[in-house]
N, C-alpha and C positions, 0 to 999 in steps of 0.2 A: 795393694795396700800402701798408703803413703808412708815413707819413713818418718819417724818422729822429728828428725831434724829438718824436715821439709814442711812441717805443719806451720801455716802462716798464722801468727798471732801478733797482737800489739801493732797493727797497722790501721790507720785511719781509713774509714770507707770512702769511696769516690765522692767528691762534692758534685753530685749530679741529681736531677729530678727535683730541683727546688726553684722557687721563684726569684730570679735575680733582682727584680725591682722590689717586691714586697718585703724581702729580707734585708734590704738596705735601708736602715732606719733614717740615716742622714739624707738620703735622696728622697724618700717618701715624705719627710718632714719639709724638705725644701719645695717640693712640688706643691704640698698643701699651703705653704706660706706664700707662695707667689701667684698661684692660679686663682682665677675668678672662682669664688665659691659656688657659683651657679653652675660651673663647668667641671668642678673638681671630681664628681663621681664618674663622669664620662671619661676624663683624662686618666683617672686611676684605673678604670677598667681597661683602657687601651694599654696602659703601661703594665698592668699585671699579665695581660695576655702576651705581651712581648717578653716580659720577664720570665714566664713560664716556659716559652719557647727557648730563650736564651739558656736556661738552666737544664734543658733536656739533653739526654744522651745523644740524640740525633744531631742537634746543632753542634755539640762539642766534636762529634765525629766529622762534620763538615769542616770545621776549623782545623782539625788535624790534617785532614786529607788535602785541603787547599794549600796548606804549607808543605806537605810532603811531596805533592806532585808539581805545583807551581805552574807559572805560564811558560809557553813556548812561542818563540817568534818564527813565523812563516814568511820569509821575504818573497818567495816565488811559489807559484803553483807547479803542478807536475809537468806542465808544458813550457815552463821558463817564463811565464808572465809575472810581472812584479804585482804582488798583492799586499804585502806589508800588513799582515794580520797577526794578531796575538791570540793564541788558543789557550783556553782556561779549562780545568776540569769541571765536571758537573757540580762539584761541591761549591766552587766559587760562584757559580751562577745561582745556586740555591741560596747562599748567604746574601747575595746582592739583591736578588729577587725578593727575599723576605723582608729586607731592610726597605726597599723602595715601596713595597705593599704596605709596610707600616708607617709610611709617610716621612721617612728620614731625609728626603730631599725637598719636602714641601713645608716651609715655615712662614713664608713671607705674606700669605694671604689668608691665613686662618686665625681665629681668636686664640690667644695663648700659644701661638704657633712656635715661637722660638723656645719657649719653656718646655712644650710638649717634645719638640724634636730634640733638644738638648738632653732631656732625661732619657729619651728613647736611644739616642746615640750613645749616651754613657752605658746604658744597659746592653745593647746589642753588640757593640764593639768589644765587650768583654769576651764574647765568643771567639772573635778573631779580629785583629786590628787592621789588617791590610786592606780589606775592602771598605774601610772607612775613608780612604783617600778619594775614590770617585764620588762617594756620598757627600764629602765635605766640598769637593770642587764644584759639584752640581748646585748644591745648596748656595754656595758663596757667589756663584756667577750672576745670580739675579740682580743685585744692586748695580753691577757694572752694566748689564744689559739695559737697565731702566734709564741709563743716560741716553739711549736711543729708543723712543717710544715704539718706532716701527719694528726694530729687533725684539723689544720686549714682547710686543704683541705676537710675534712670530715664535718665539721660543719659550717664554716663561711658563706657559701652561704645560708644555712638554717636560720641562725640568721639575715641575711639581707633581707630575703624574704619579699615580700609584700603580702603573703598569710597567714591568721590566721587560724590555725588548732588546736582546743583545745583538741582533742582526745589524750588519753594515749595509744599510739601504738608505735611500733618500729620506731626509728628515720628514718630509710630508706624508711619508708611508708609515711612520711610527707613531704609536700613541704616547710614547715617552722617550726622553733622551737623557743622556749623561754627558757631563762636561769634564774636560781636563784643562790643563794649564801648561804653557811653555814660555817661561819668562827668562830664566838664566841661561848664560852662554859661557863658553870656556874661559874666555878672558876676563869675565867680570863677576860672575856669581851674584851676590847680593847687590853689587853695583850696576843695576840694570841700565843705567844711563850710558854705560860703556858698550851696550849691545851694538852689534854690527849688521844684524839682519836688516835688509833693505825692503822697502815697499814702493813699488812703482804703480802709479795710478793708471786705471784703465779708462775707457771712454764713459762708462756708466758711472754716475756719481756715487762716490763712497766705496767703489770696488778697487782692488789692487791685486798685484802679483808680488809674492814675497820670495825672496831669496836669501838664504842663510841657514844656520845650524843652531839647533837648541840642545844644550848640554844635558838638561834635565827636563823631560817632558812627563808630566804626571798623568797617570791613567791613559796610556796611549791607545787603548781600545775604545775610547769614548766617541761620541757622535760628533763633537765639536770642541774647539779649544779657544781659549783666550790667550793671545800671544802679544808680545811687544815687538815693534820694529821701527826703524828709522825712515822718516819720510823727509824728502828734500823740501823744505819750506823756505823758499826765496834764498837758497844758498847755504842754509844752515840745517843741521840735523835736527829733527823734531821727533822725539819719541812718542809713538802713538799706539793705541790699543787696537787689536784686530780680532775678529772672529773667523776661525778657520774650521770649516765643516770637513769631516772625513769623506763624505759622499756629497756630490753636488746635486742641485735640484733635479737635473736630468737623469740622475741615476748612475753617472760615471763617477769613478773614484778621483778624488783630488790628489794632487802630488803631495805625498806624505811618506817619504822614505824613512822607515825605521832602520837605523844603522845597527843597533844592537840594544839589548836589554841590559840594564845595569846589574852587575854581580854585587849586591849591596849587603850591608848589615842590616839587621831587622827581620821583618817578616819576609817569607819567601812566596807569599800568595799573590801579592800585587806586582805589577810590572811598572818599572820607571825605564825611560828610553832616551836614547839620543836620536834626534829626528833632523832630517835634512829637508829644507824647502828649496824647490827649484822651479819657479814659475807657479807657485801655489796660490790658488785663488783665495782671496780673503775679503771680508767686509769690514770697513772701519767702524770702531765703536767709539763714540765721543768725538771730540774735536782733534784736529791735527795738533800735535804737540802737547796733548793733555793725557798722555798715557798712563803716568803715575797717578794723577788725580782721578782718572777713570776707574782704575782698579783698586783704589785705596780702601773702599768699603768692602770689596771682596777679600782683600788681604785682612782686614779686621775680622771678618767673619771666619776666615780660615784660622786665624790666630786664636779665636775663641775655641774653635774645634781642636786646636792643638792642646789647649788647657783641658777641654773635656776629654780628649783621647788619653792624656796623661792621668787625669783623675780616674778614668775607667780602668786603666792599667793598674793604678795604685790600689783601687778598690778590689780588683781581682786577686792581686798579689797578697793583700792583707786578709781577704776572705780565705785564701787558701792556707795562709800561715795560721790563722786562728782556728780554722777547722782541724788542721793537722794537730796543733797543740792541745786541742780539746779532747781528742781521742788518743793520742800517743802518750804512753806511760814510760817514765824514766825516773830512777832513783827513788822508787817507792810511791809514786803518784802521778797524776796527769801533769803533762808538761805545763799546761796553762796555769796551774796552781803554784808553780815554782816561782818565787818573787822576782828572780832575775828575768825569767822568760816573760812573766806578766808585764814587767817594765818594758821590755823590748816591744812586745805586742801592743801595748798601750800607746807607746810613742809612735808606732807606725800608724795606728788607728787614728791618732790625733792628726797626723800629716794628711791622711787620706780624707778625714772629715773636713779639714780646712780647705782642701782643694775642691772637694764636691760643693761645699757651701758657697764658695766664692764664684765657681763657674756657673752655678745655677742662678746666682744673683745677677751676673752679667747677661745671661740669656733673658732673664726678666726685664732687664734695661732695654733690650731690643724690642720687646713687646710694648713697653710703656711709650718708648719713642717720643718723649717730650724733649724740649731743648735741654732741660736739665739732665736728663738721662743720656742724651746723645753726647753731651759734654763730659759726663762722668765716664762713659765707657771709652771715650777717645783716649783717656789716660789710663783707665783701669784695665783695659784689654792688654795692651803691651806689658803693663806691670805684672798682671797675673799670668800672661803667657810666659814671660821670662822666669818667674819664680817656680810655678807649679811644674813646668817642664824640666827645670833644673833639679827639682827634688825627686822626680820620678825614678831615675837610675838608682839613687841611694835606697829608696824605698824597695824597688824590685830586688836589688842585691841582698838587703837585709831580710826580706821575707823569704827569699830562696834559702838563705842560711837557716832560718827557723826550721826547715824541713830537713836540714842536714844533707846527708848523701842522697836521700830520696829526691831533694829538690834539684840536685845536679843531673838527674836522669831526665832525658827528653820526655819519657812517658808522663811525667808529672805535670808537664806544661810550663813549669817555671822558667826553664832555659828560653823558651819562646818569648815569655814576658820580658826577661832580662835583655834579650837581644833587641827587642823593640823599644826598650825604655829610652835610649838617647834620641830617637827619631824626632820627636815633636820639639825638642829644643833647637834643632837645626832647621826644620821645615818652616817656611814663612819667615825667615829671618833668624839668625843665630842669636845668642845672648847679647853680644855687643850691638847687633842691629836694633834689638829691642830697647836696650839701654839708651842708645843715641836717639831713638825715636821718642822716648820719654823726655829726654832733655829738650828735643825740638819742641814738643808739645809745651813744656814748662815755659820755654822762652817766647813761644809765639801765640799760644792760646791760653791766656790767663783764666778764661772762663772754665776751662777744663780742670785746672788746679782748684779753683773755687768749688766746683761740683764735687771733686774728690774729697776735699776738706769738709764740705757739708755732709758727705756720706759718712766719713769716720767720725764726724762730730756728733752724730746721733747716739754714739755710745759714751759720750763724754760724761765723766763722773762715776761711771759704773765700775771701773777698776782702776786703781791708782797706777798700776803698771803700764796699762794702756795709755793713760794720760801722760805719763813720763815719756813714753816711747813717742808719742805724737809731738811732744815738746822738743825731743831730740831731733826728730825728723824736720821740724820747722827750722831748727838751727842749721841743719845741713842744707836746707833749701835756701837759706838766707846767705850762705857763704858761696859766692860765685867763683872764687879763686881755685883754679885747677878742677873745675866741676867735671870736665869730661873723664879725667882719670878716676874720679869718684863715682862715676855713673852707675856702676854695678852696686855699689854700697847703698847709694840712694834708692835705687829701685827695689833692692832687697828690703829696706826698711819700709818703703811704701807698701810692698806686698804684705809684710807682716803686720803692719798696723791695720790695713784693710782686712785681712783674715781675722785678726784679733777683735776688731770692732764688730764684725759679723757674728763671730762666735759668743762674744759677751752679750750681744743682743738676743741671739736665737738658740744657742745650744744650752743643754743642761749645765747646771753650775759646775760639776766636776770637770767637764770638758773645757769650759771657758777658763777655769782656774788653772788647769794644766797648761793650756796654751799661754796664758799670760805669764805664768811662773817661768816657763821654759823658753819660749820664743821671744818674749818681751822683757822678762825680768831677769834673764841671763842666768837662772838657776838651772843649768843644763850643761851637758858635756859637748863633745864634738862628734859623738856617734849616737845612733838610736839606742835606747835602753838606759839612758842616764837622766831620766825625770826624777824629780825629788821623790823620795820614798814615802813622804807624808801625804801624798795626793791619793785620791780615790781612783786607783788604776783599774779596779774591777768594772767600774761603769763604763770605762772606755773600751775595754775588751768585750764586754757584753753587748754594747751597741754595735760592735764590728762583726759579731758572729753571724755567719750566713745560715746557720741552722741551730736548732735546739737539740742538744744530745739527749 
């Protein structure tokens, strides 16, 4: 018989067995808003299937196991031969296989492809964030490869394949392939032009041997990698992009010495490595000296995935917090009915809704792909990447606190979310890199600013606080004195007016009102839970609820 003191009461049931997509009102509304109406039913069905899988006990177990066991580096086989393989537990392969089968690496060639993939990425990476890295790298490699039609013809179909094949074999023997990236080096980090990896040309046109060290190599188990190296171009260094396959066409292993796996903050499921090239065969991608322009669209695509990944993490954190507060009772009633807790949850939900709404708008801009939309996303992507990824750690920490001591325990899943939360702010350029990129666009690409202003201008006159915030932003942009030191302030304001304009246009009135009052109208404190008490906070928390009690 169980002693009375060990009878478990007043605990929230596990958040399991629900449809992660269908219960996310903000996401389903965004998909319906941007999808072609003729395709919406098919898209909705695809995402519901993925959402049901994401909410299952089985998928949650895969995520837990992938992080508990993690990858293991095998540099040599039992006989002493160098193999440089990274072994993963079966749970990793199940997560990645399900994602590939769901089309999360294939967006560039199907109708509404980017919208569908973005929504699916946001849903599925809530299960486990680490395997989102190879998904993102593979998806983003396509525009870089398209600078070389021959390479694109060879690789693009494999990258968009819905067949996951983890074997390290010759690319021609595989139905699908994954890509990684090796850009940064010890001495430079984000300053890739200081890279010292060298590329020496071979007799065959476009082929080279690489020598050098990559400080961070993402997804080292992948089939091929895009890397940057210096080419001697008439006595000057010319930074150039290359494709490095793990296995050569004849089935032999390329020289790809994995020195170690990083012992890093964040997820434990994915592998990041230091890699040595020593006579490593590579194929040039794009023109000599055009390394950065060749990869710029890849960088943009991965930056959007950073925002999507952070939006996914925020959504999962807020869903867990609202779910807990719905069932947990304290001081005479459900936590969610306590005015102060409701304020905290509503504030968190507002941040999550703004992130999701903005990220899906940018995905739709890729599908439209008009000159106007390309100019818009050139500026809006780094702005959104900067802001959404910066907000993520604060949301994760506050949501964890909503669970109290329960949230501090590994079994709750909240510590894993919290450890992952800073990642996307660093990946593909830290906050300063994003801010400086925005300044560069403002100074060199006036059509991008024009497109950005047209976008936020669509909400003109709908809310006086938004109109005032836009006016203040224009004042900031018109003052060039010391603009670099003010870059973060400018990017933050751009992000807020973009989010505000979208919510004013598309969100329910209580949501738009809360955002305008707090984020634009300055009726807000410095922590979550400081929204004006006069707002309709119940609507915000109801929209964020992942289940109906």
